[in-house]
C-alpha positions, 0 to 999 in steps of 0.5 A, spaced: 500 499 500 505 504 501 508 504 494 501 505 491 499 511 495 506 514 493 504 513 486 497 516 486 501 522 490 505 523 484 499 521 479 495 527 483 500 532 482 501 530 474 494 530 473 493 537 476 498 540 472 494 537 466 488 540 468 492 547 470 496 548 464 489 547 460 486 552 465 492 557 463 489 557 456 482 560 458 480 568 459 479 570 466 471 570 464 471 563 461 475 560 468 470 563 472 464 562 468 458 557 471 458 551 467 453 547 472 459 543 475 457 542 483 462 548 485 460 552 478 466 554 474 473 551 473 475 556 478 470 554 484 472 546 482 479 548 483 479 552 489 474 546 492 480 541 491 485 545 494 480 547 500 479 539 501 486 537 501 488 543 506 482 539 510 484 532 510 492 534 510 490 538 517 486 531 519 492 527 517 499 531 520 495 537 524 499 542 519 496 548 516 490 553 516 483 549 516 478 553 511 471 555 514 468 552 509 468 548 503 467 553 498 471 559 501 475 562 496 482 561 497 485 565 491 481 569 486 486 569 481 489 563 477 496 564 478 495 564 486 490 558 485 496 554 481 502 556 486 498 554 492 496 547 488 503 546 486 506 547 494 499 543 496 501 537 492 509 537 494 506 537 501 502 531 500 507 527 496 512 529 502 507 527 508 506 520 503 513 519 504 513 519 511 508 513 512 509 506 514 504 500 514 502 501 522 500 508 520 496 506 514 492 501 519 491 506 525 485 509 525 484 517 525 478 520 528 476 527 525 470 532 525 466 533 518 465 540 516 458 537 514 456 533 519 457 534 527 461 529 531 467 525 530 468 520 525 473 514 525 476 511 519 483 507 518 487 512 515 488 508 509 480 509 507 481 517 508 488 517 504 484 513 499 478 518 499 483 524 498 485 521 492 479 518 489 475 525 491 481 529 486 479 524 480 471 525 481 472 533 481 477 533 476 472 529 472 468 535 473 473 540 470 474 536 464 467 536 463 467 544 464 473 544 459 470 540 454 463 544 455 467 549 452 470 547 446 477 545 449 481 540 448 479 533 452 485 532 457 488 525 458 487 524 465 488 516 466 492 513 471 495 509 465 497 514 461 501 517 467 504 510 467 506 510 461 509 517 460 512 520 466 510 515 471 514 509 468 518 509 474 512 506 478 511 500 474 
């Protein structure tokens, strides 16, 4: 599982690069246009992913600020959001490198922003959720981009593993 989560952290970084590169080709109006995704625009969706990662990383290691809600705006511009995303991806990769089998098997208890009360799950389940959550919302980013007539992104894990991620095979 350790190698798998390290691979997912690297894949997550790579996939985020693909989405942010595509976002760089948008006008500010396109980047902020509500396209019907859960968080509306590409900006809203990418902002939400950063919020969620900060929440999970705080739950995992106690570091960083905890956003007050799932839709607070952390950065209004693509450049600020992109810089914060790159830093968070480095943070995730570094944290995953510290894990061992015992840590992954141990329980984590946290409180959700959405539901009061303690939630306890094995750490490996919470880490799996964090990476799956990214995949879910990156799919929405893909939908937003293609609905604007932009090129389809190739975000498949296997594509990553056949290109930049060959060392994981």
